[in-house]
N, C-alpha and C positions, 0 to 999 in steps of 0.2 A: 590667210585673210583674218581668221579668228584671232590668231596670235598677234597680228599687227594691231587689231582692234584693242586687244588687252593692253598692249604696250602704250597705245595712245591714251587709253583711259587712265592707266597708271601714271603716265607723265602728267596728265591734266590734274590728277588728284594731288600729286606732289607739288605742282606749281601753285595750287590753291593754298598749300601750307607754308610756302615761302613768304616772309623771311622767318616765320616762327620755327620752322623745322630745318634750319640751316644744318647742313652736314648729314641730312637724312637720305638725300637722293642717291648717294653712292652706295649706301648700305642696305636700303630698304628692299624688302621683297613683298610680293602680293600673292594672295590666293583668293580665288573667286568661287563663291558658292552660288547656289540658285537664288538665294534671298539676301545675301550679304557679301560685301567685299572686305577683306582684312589686309591691312598694310602693316608691316612689322619689321623690326630689325632681326637679323638672322638668329640670335640666341632665343628668340621668342616664337619659333615655329610651333613647338608643342602647344602653348596657350592659344596661338592663332588657329590651330586646328581644332582646339577645344571650343573656340568661339563659333566656328562653323558647325560644330556638333550641337551646341546648346541653343544656338540662335533660333531655330525654327520653333522650339517649344516656348521660348520667351515671347516671341512675336505672337504666337497663337494665344498665349495666356493674356497678354495685355489687350489684344484685339477683342477677346471674349469679355474681358473685364469692363471695357469702355464701349463696346459695340461699334467700334470704328476700325477701319482698315488702314494699314500703312501703305501709302501710295507709291513710294519710291524705295529703291534698294539703297540702304545706308552703307557708309564706309566706316569701319572701325579701325582706328590707328592705335597700335600698342607701342608704348614707349618704354624703353628698358632702363633709362637713367633718370633719377629724380630731378637733377638739375635741368636737364633738357625739357622735361615736362613742365617744371615751374616757370620757365621762360614762356612757354606756350599758354599756360593757364593764367599767369599773371598774379598768382597768389600762392603762398606756401601751404595753405590749409587744404587745397583741393587735391583729390586723388583721381578725378575724372571730370570731363565737361562735355557738353553737347553743343554743336554749332548747327542750329536748324537751317540756316541759310545755305550751308554747304552739305546738309544731310550727313553730318560727320559726328562721330563719337571718338573722343580721345581719352585713353586710359593709361594711367601711370601703373604699369604692371609691377613695378618694384614695391608698391603698397598693397597689392592684392594678397589675399590670404592672411592679412593682419586684421584681427577682429575689430569691427564686425564686417569688414569688406571681403567679398568674394567676387570672382569674375561674374558669376550669375547675377547676384543682386545689383552689382554696379552696372552691368550691361542693361539690366531691366530698368533701373532708374533712368539712365540716360536715354534709353529708347522711348520711355514715356514722354520725355521732353520733345523728341522728334515727332511723335504721334500727335501731341497736343498742338504743336505749331503747324502741322500739316492741315489741321481741321479748324483751328481758331486763329484769327488775325492776331499778329504780334501786338498791336496796340489795344487789343481787346482782352489780353491775357495778362492779368497782374502778376508780377514776379513772385509775390508771396503765394499766390494760388498755384502757379506753375510748380514751384518748389514743394509746396505743401502736399499737393496731390501726388506728385512723383514719389515723395517719401512714403506717403500712405500706401501707395501701390507696390512699393518695393520693400515691404516689411519694416517700414520705419527707417530704412537706411538712406542717408543722403549722399552727398559727393564731397563732403569735407570731413576732416578729422575733428570729431566732436567729443572732446573730453569735458565732462561736467556740464554738458549743455542743459540738462534738466535743472541743475543747480542755478544756472544763470536765469532761467525762466522763473524759478521759485523766488529768487531775489527780486526780480522785476515785479512779481506779483505782490510781494510784501511791501515794496517801496513805491509801487505805482510808476516805475520807470520803464514801462513798456516802450517799444518802438511802435508808434501808431501804424496801422496797416497801410494807411494812405501814403506814408513815407516809404513804403516798401513796394510801391506799385511798379516803378520802372527800374530801380537799382537797389542793390543791397549795399550796406556799409562796407568799407574796406578794412577797418581795423579788426583785429582778431576777435575781440570780445563781442563787439556789436554784430559782426558777421555770424558768429555762432548763435547769438540771441535771435537774429533774424530767421535763421534756419529753424531754430527750436520753436519760435512763435508760429511760423508757417505750418509746421507739422502739427502742432498742438491745436491750432484753430481749425484745420481741416478735420482732424480727429474729433473735435468737438461737434462739428457739423454732422459727421457720420454717427456719432453717439446719440445725438438728439433726433436727427431726421432720417437716419439710416443711409445705407450706401446709395439707395435710389435717389435720395435728396441731393447728394453730391453729383451723381450722374446727370440729374435733371438740370442742375446749374450749368454743367459743362455743355449740355445740349443747347441751352439758351445762349450761351456765349458763342457757340458755333453758328447759331442763327443770326448773330449780330448784336444781341443785347449787351449792354454794359453790365459790369459786375453788380452794381447796386440794384439795377432792374431785375437781373437774373435771380438774385437772392430774394428780393421782395416778391417776385412773381411765384417762385417755387416754395419759399419757406414762410411767406406772409409776415416777414419781419424785415426791417431795414438793416443794412449792413452795419450802420452805426450802433443800433440797439443790440444786434447780434454780437458785436465786438464787446460791448459793455457786459452782456450776460456771460460771455466767455471769461472775461476778467473776474467777475464775481465767482464763477465756477472754479477758477484756478485758486483764488484765495481760500475758498472753502475746502479745497483738497489738500492744503498744506497742514500736516500734523504738527501739534505743539512742540514735539521733540525736534522736528526739523527747524521750527522757528527759533527754538533755543540755541541749537547748534549753529545756525547761520548768524545769530546775533550775540554769540557768547562773549565776544570782546566788549561790545557795548554794554551788555548786562553786567559784566564784572566791573567795568569802569564805573558804571552808575552805582553799583553796590559799594564799591570802594569809596566813592564820593560821599555816599550816605553815611557810611561808617565814620569817615573823617569828620563830617558835620556833627554827628552824634558825640564823637569823642571831644570835639571842641566845646560843645554845649556842656558836657559833663565836667570838663576842665573848668569852664567859667563858673559853673554852679559851685564846684569844690572851692575855687578861689574865693568866691563870694562868701561862702560859709566860714572859711578861715578868717576872712577880714571881719565878719560879724563877731566871731569869737574873740578876736584880738581886741575889738572895740569894747566888748563886754568886760574883758579883763581890765 
């Protein structure tokens, strides 16, 4: 009877993944732990067993961190091929994603153990998303806050390949070309550069909150969101500042953190171009002065 129940559960999970996981049904295997179910392709049995081993500690850690309990047993799907995962994720930068509606975490195992991604940090990040959505209504959880807190909780690690992410944020700080947080409430941009900037902004803003108001300030905001407050009200109630003013002070903080050498390196081309233009103008003026003196001398003769 128990075996039949497992088969039925397994079949239901696979059906949920169709058509994204076409071709998975014939090959996939499943192992069931007390707190998590892992679906995987046969070559990935060792990492699937590792998920069973590390999962209880990760769950306990984030439950203690946020003082909330995970209500349902999640399913972790390990994908062995990059191309197959990209079809499911819908974007080439992702290495994992969570689907709270299905209580599902999907991980591209081919990208694990490539710095900075490990199975532990990736699983922790995605499990944070499931925890948040179990306790906060979807329409009450801004995307930037969801992603920012998950990165903060998982040692700054996100779920996308983030090369030069900090550099993008520095450029945005210097030029004032931030993506406003209210534009990141429901969706993140699709193009690579804007997507990276959205993740970097989300992480930076949440870290700014914890730096100024402490971890308790962040947890208090989440508690208010769980109780039904909107983000603006939750921040105003707990931090005594509006979201708009907090965002402005964060921008000022970022500008003050950029050293002048970074500014020079990021604007080297523009500086050299301007310097070259100045040299050209000075040369032209000197040429005109010289020509004028020659003409005056010729007139004198």
